C-alpha positions in Angstrom: 0.2 0.4 -0.2 2.0 2.8 -1.5 -1.2 5.2 -2.9 -1.6 8.1 -0.5 0.8 11.5 -1.0 0.4 13.6 1.6 1.4 17.5 -0.2 1.6 20.5 2.0 1.8 23.8 1.3 4.2 24.9 3.6 4.8 29.0 3.8 0.9 29.0 4.1 1.1 26.0 6.9 4.0 28.2 8.4 2.8 31.1 8.6 -0.7 29.9 9.7 1.3 28.2 13.1 4.1 31.6 13.3 0.6 33.8 13.5 -0.7 31.8 15.9 1.9 30.0 18.6 3.5 31.9 20.8 6.0 29.5 22.3 9.7 30.8 23.0 12.3 28.4 22.3 15.0 27.5 24.0 17.6 30.6 23.1 14.1 33.0 24.6 13.6 33.5 20.5 10.2 33.2 19.1 10.0 29.5 17.7 6.2 29.1 17.5 6.5 28.8 13.7 8.8 25.7 13.5 7.3 24.4 16.8 3.5 24.7 14.8 4.8 23.0 11.9 6.1 20.0 12.7 3.1 19.5 15.8 0.9 20.1 12.6 3.0 17.4 10.3 2.4 15.2 13.5 -1.5 16.2 13.2 -1.9 15.2 9.7 0.2 12.5 9.8 -1.9 10.9 12.5 -5.7 12.1 10.4 -4.2 11.0 7.0 -1.1 8.0 7.0 -0.2 9.3 4.2 2.7 6.5 2.9 5.0 9.7 1.3 5.0 13.3 2.4 6.2 16.2 0.1 6.3 19.8 1.0 6.6 22.5 -1.9 7.9 26.3 -0.1 7.3 28.9 -2.1 11.1 29.6 -4.5 12.7 32.7 -3.4 10.8 35.9 -4.9 7.8 34.5 -5.1 6.3 34.3 -9.2 7.4 36.1 -11.5 5.7 35.7 -13.8 2.4 36.2 -12.1 4.6 39.8 -11.1 5.2 39.9 -14.6 1.5 39.9 -15.9 0.0 41.6 -12.6 2.4 44.5 -11.3 0.4 44.4 -8.3 -0.3 41.1 -7.7 -0.2 40.3 -3.2 0.8 43.5 -3.3 -1.0 46.2 -0.7 -1.4 43.2 2.7 -1.4 43.9 6.3 1.2 43.6 8.2 0.5 39.9 9.7 -1.0 40.2 13.2 0.5 38.6 15.6 -0.9 36.2 18.3 0.9 37.4 21.0 1.8 39.9 23.7 4.9 42.0 23.5 8.0 40.1 23.1 10.9 43.3 22.8 11.5 42.1 19.6 12.0 45.1 16.9 10.3 44.0 13.5 13.1 43.7 11.6 14.8 41.3 14.5 10.4 39.7 14.2 11.6 39.7 10.2 14.8 38.0 10.5 13.1 35.4 13.4 10.1 34.8 11.2 13.8 33.8 8.3 15.7 31.6 11.1 12.6 29.8 11.6 11.8 28.0 7.7 15.2 27.5 7.4 15.3 25.7 11.4 11.6 23.8 9.4 14.0 23.1 6.4 16.7 21.8 8.3 14.3 19.8 10.8 12.1 17.8 6.9 16.3 17.6 5.6 16.5 15.3 8.6 13.3 13.4 7.8 12.1 11.7 4.4 10.5 14.1 3.6 10.5 15.5 -0.3 11.3 18.8 0.4 11.2 21.2 -3.0 11.2 25.1 -3.6 11.7 26.4 -7.3 13.6 30.2 -7.1 10.9 32.2 -8.7 8.2 30.0 -8.7 5.3 29.6 -5.8 4.4 26.8 -4.3 1.5 26.1 -6.5 2.9 25.9 -9.4 4.8 23.1 -7.8 2.6 21.3 -6.4 -0.3 21.6 -9.4 1.9 19.6 -11.9 3.1 17.0 -9.4 -0.8 15.9 -8.9 -0.9 16.5 -12.9 1.8 13.7 -13.2 0.8 10.7 -15.3 3.3 8.8 -12.8 1.3 10.0 -9.6 -2.6 9.4 -11.6 -3.1 6.4 -9.9 -2.3 7.9 -6.5 -4.3 9.5 -3.3 -2.9 13.7 -3.3 -4.3 14.9 -0.1 -2.9 19.4 -0.8 -3.4 20.6 2.9 -3.3 24.2 2.0 -6.3 27.3 3.5 -5.6 28.7 -0.4 -8.8 28.4 -2.4 -6.7 28.2 -5.5 -6.1 24.7 -4.8 -10.0 23.3 -5.5 -9.6 23.3 -8.9 -6.9 20.5 -8.5 -10.1 18.6 -6.8 -10.2 14.8 -8.5 -11.1 11.5 -8.0 -7.3 11.3 -6.9 -6.8 14.1 -5.5 -8.6 16.3 -2.4 -7.7 19.1 -0.7 -7.3 19.8 2.5 -8.6 23.1 4.1 -7.6 23.9 7.8 -9.9 26.5 9.5 -10.0 28.9 13.2 -10.3 26.7 16.1 -8.6 23.5 14.9 -11.4 22.7 12.4 -11.5 21.5 8.6 -12.6 21.1 5.3 -12.0 18.0 3.7 -13.0 18.4 -0.4 -13.4 16.3 -3.3 -14.8 16.5 -6.3 -18.5 15.8 -5.6 -18.0 17.5 -2.5 -16.8 21.4 -4.3 -19.8 20.7 -6.5 -22.1 20.6 -3.4 -20.3 22.8 -1.7 -19.9 26.2 -4.1 -21.8 24.2 -7.3 -18.8 24.9 -9.7 -17.3 21.8 -10.8 -13.4 22.3 -10.2 -13.0 22.2 -13.6 -14.5 24.9 -13.7 -13.6 26.4 -10.5 -9.9 28.9 -12.3 -12.8 30.6 -14.6 -15.0 30.5 -12.2 -12.0 32.6 -9.8 -11.1 34.7 -12.8 -13.9 36.6 -13.1 -14.7 36.6 -9.3 -10.9 37.8 -7.7 -9.1 37.7 -5.2 -8.6 40.4 -3.1 -5.9 38.6 -1.1 -3.7 38.7 -4.0 -5.0 42.1 -4.7 -6.4 40.4 -8.2 -10.4 42.2 -8.9 -12.4 40.5 -10.7 -15.9 41.9 -12.9 -17.7 44.5 -10.5 -21.1 42.4 -9.1 -20.1 39.4 -10.3 -19.4 37.5 -7.0 -19.7 33.5 -6.8 -23.6 32.7 -6.0 -24.3 35.2 -9.1 -22.2 33.7 -11.2 -23.9 29.8 -10.6 -26.9 31.7 -10.8 -26.9 33.3 -14.3 -23.8 30.1 -15.2 -25.0 26.6 -13.8 -23.7 24.2 -16.6 -20.1 25.7 -14.2 -21.6 22.6 -12.3 -20.9 20.2 -15.2 -17.8 18.1 -15.6 -17.1 18.8 -18.7 -14.2 21.5 -19.1 -15.8 25.3 -20.0 -14.0 27.5 -22.1 -13.5 31.6 -21.3 -14.3 31.6 -25.3 -17.7 30.0 -24.3 -18.0 31.9 -22.0 -17.8 34.9 -23.3 -19.4 33.9 -26.5 -22.9 33.2 -23.8 -22.6 37.0 -22.5 -22.7 37.9 -25.8 -25.6 35.9 -26.8 -27.9 37.2 -23.1 -26.8 41.2 -23.5 -30.2 42.0 -23.5 -31.1 39.6 -20.1 -29.0 41.1 -17.7 -26.2 43.5 -16.3 -24.0 40.4 -15.1 -23.5 39.4 -18.9 -22.6 43.2 -20.3 -20.4 43.3 -16.9 -18.3 40.3 -18.1 -17.6 41.2 -21.6 -16.9 44.5 -20.1 -14.5 42.8 -18.8 -13.0 40.7 -21.1 -9.2 41.4 -20.8 -9.1 41.8 -16.8 -10.6 37.7 -17.0 -8.2 36.5 -19.7 -5.6 37.8 -17.2 -7.3 36.8 -14.4 -7.4 33.0 -15.8 -3.7 33.2 -16.8 -2.7 33.7 -12.9 -5.3 32.0 -11.5 -4.9 28.4 -13.5 -3.0 25.3 -12.0 -4.0 23.5 -15.0 -1.3 24.0 -16.9 2.0 25.4 -14.9 4.5 27.0 -16.4 7.5 25.6 -15.0 11.1 25.7 -17.1 11.3 21.5 -18.6 14.8 22.2 -16.4 12.5 22.6 -13.3 10.1 19.4 -14.1 12.1 17.4 -15.4 14.1 18.0 -11.7 10.8 17.6 -10.1 10.1 14.1 -11.4 13.2 12.2 -11.5 13.0 13.9 -7.4 10.3 12.3 -6.4 10.8 8.8 -9.0 14.6 7.4 -8.0 14.0 9.1 -3.6 15.8 7.3 -1.5 13.8 8.5 2.2 15.6 7.6 5.6 15.8 9.5 8.9 18.5 11.2 11.4 16.8 10.3 14.9 19.8 11.7 16.3 20.5 14.9 14.3 16.7 15.5 14.7 16.7 14.8 18.1 19.7 17.6 18.4 17.8 20.1 17.0 15.0 19.5 19.3 16.8 20.0 22.3 18.9 22.9 20.5 14.9 24.4 20.4 14.2 23.3 23.1 10.9 21.4 21.7 13.0 18.1 23.1 9.6 17.7 25.8 6.9 17.7 23.3 5.8 13.3 21.4 6.7 13.6 18.6 6.4 9.2 18.3 4.1 9.7 15.8 6.1 11.2 13.8 9.0 9.2 14.1 6.6 5.9 13.5 5.8 7.2 10.2 9.4 8.0 8.9 10.5 4.4 9.7 7.1 3.0 8.3 8.3 5.2 5.1 11.6 3.9 5.3 10.7 0.0 5.8 7.8 0.1 3.4 10.8 1.7 0.4 13.0 -0.9 0.8 10.4 -3.6 0.7 9.0 -2.3 -2.4 13.0 -2.4 -3.6 
């Protein structure tokens, strides 16, 4: 049984924990981002029982492609509101501490069977989209962990989205649940989002046309057959006299086309060299677990008192299963 892959949107997971966990490490500095990430990973392992774990980080600089298409992409985001009392750090020290915790988290995972990816100038979304579309993995169950709605478009018969929510809640979305919850099929979700927009990424949608209004006027979005932008625009032209929705979409045609290019993950734009490296890494990955190094880091960071045995058992199981298959 080697058919279930846990795929973690790393920065999304890290930031949630960095904001919420006020833990202080052995050196007297905040360590909640790292501690929370590892605790979350153990929780995910317990809940999903994966046979393989992939963690994907945003590349340095974010998405060069998206910034080229839209200069204001992700600009104007509010500063993180940390769930902690004043810790004596200046804003620059807080920023450095966050970077240090991210590096620590990567170092921890480097001592485990977890596969990590970070592609320069490419966001984790695109790498995860590419991995989920790999032919070699099409029969495996892929569980994407992220609160990002963009991943809804990837849900299908073998790809599930695990969306963490406040107060420990979660939303588990598969193909049928997406249709049930949004009345939009995953294969058409990127088109719907291109019209609706995404305020969190500073992507402006068509004014007055949210998802509910869109579904009401385009019930075909719920079907499994893939719609096209041209098909949407043609219907708008045929129904201009019916209501303002159709004319509003047509008036924003260029904006919708741009938004779709920014938001779709069906065919992520990653260089051939990088995609080849990703494929070969997944195919040839030899898992190992440096328990001694992991414990050493836990001790140095003051995280040794937490019970990590569930995670350790899974790491050993991944190595054992791989050896048997070889």
